[in-house]
N, C-alpha and C positions, 0 to 999 in steps of 0.2 A: 504493500500500500504506500509506503514511504517513497519507493522508487517511482511509482506512478505519479505522485504529487510533484516530485522533482522534475519529471519529464514534462508535465503540464506547465510548471514554472519556467522551464527552459524554452518551451515552445512559445509561451506568452512573451518572454523576454526577446526572443528572436523576432517574433511578429511585431512587437512594439518598436524594435530598432529598425526593421524594414519599413514600417509605416512612417516613422520619423524621418528616415532617409528619403523616402519617396516624397513626403510633404515638403521637406527642405529643398529637394531638387526642383520640384514644381515652383516653389516660391522664388528661387533664384532665377529660373527660366522666365517666369512671369515678370519679374523686376527688370530683366534684360529687355524683354519685348516692350515693356512700358517705357523704358528709357529710350530705346531706339525710336519708338513712335513719337515720343516727346521731342526728340532731336529733329525728326523729319518734319513734324508740325511747325516747330520754330523756324527751321530753314525755309519751309514753304511760305510761311507768313512774311518772312523777310524778303524773299524773292518777289512775292506779290507786291510788296511796297516798292521795291526797286523797279519792277516792271511798270508800275503806275508812274513813277518819277521819270523813267525813260520815255514813256509815251507822252508825258506832259512836255518833256524837252523837245521831242520830235515835233509836236504840234506847235510849240513856241517858235521853233526854227522855220518850219515849213509855212505855217499860216500867218504868223505874226512877224516873220523875218527878224526875230529877236536873236541876235548873235550872242547875247549874254546869257539869257535864260535857256537858249537852245544850243549852247556851246557843245560841239561834237566831242571835244576832249572829255567833258564830263560824261557824255554818253559812253565813251570807251571805258571809263572807270565803272560805270553802272553795269555795262554788259559783262565786263570782267568779273565783277562781284557776283552777278547772277550766275555766271558759269561756275565760279568757285563754290557758291552756296549750293548749287545743284548737286555737287558731289556728296552732300549730306542727305540727299533724298533718294528716291528710287531711280533706276536706270532710265526709265521712260522720260522723266523730267530732265535728267542729265543730257539725254540725247537731244531733246527739244531746245535746251539752253545752249548747247554747243551749235545747234543749227542756227539759233538766233545770233550767236557770235559770228558765225560764218556769213550770215545774211548781212549783219551790221558791217562787217569788214568789206563786203562788196558794195554796199549802198550808202554808207555814212556820208560820203562826200557829195552825194546827189540829192540828199533829203531836202535841202534848202529850196531847190527849184524844180524837182522832179516828183510829180504826184505818184507815178508808178513805184519809184524807190520808196517813197513814204509809205504807200499802201503795203508794199512787200514786207517792210520791217514791222509795221503795225500788225499785219497778219501773223507774222512769226511770234510777236509778243503775245498775241491772243492764243496761239498754239501752245506756248509755254503755260500761260494762265489756265487753259483748259486741262492740260495734263496735270497741273498741280491740283486743280479741283477734283479730278478723278482720283488721284493718289490720296488726297485728304479724305475722300468719301470711303475709301477702302481700309483705312486704318482702324484698328480695334480699340 
């Protein structure tokens, strides 16, 4: 009878340890996922702000002919920051941001006077924005 109680005690201890290990492992995994999602959200929100600022600069340069508010050098900085921040998000956002950088590098010097160049860059800004919205909607 004593041996039977000892085996029950051992099985209970082993089960308790396994249950604790499983619970701890799940908790660590969940915290990592939560942290990753938080980083992605923060980067996405920052990118959205930079996209809005870039779009505003483009409109100031093209429609208002304002060389100060629409300074393309500031646009280069914003496009670079958007590409850098996109590295903290999902691959789909990263791809669209790099496409924006490519589009910007081809069209930046024509934005002031060319409606097609302006529309092309703004369309790519919208593509990045749409991809961010999609990513944000899929986060847990």
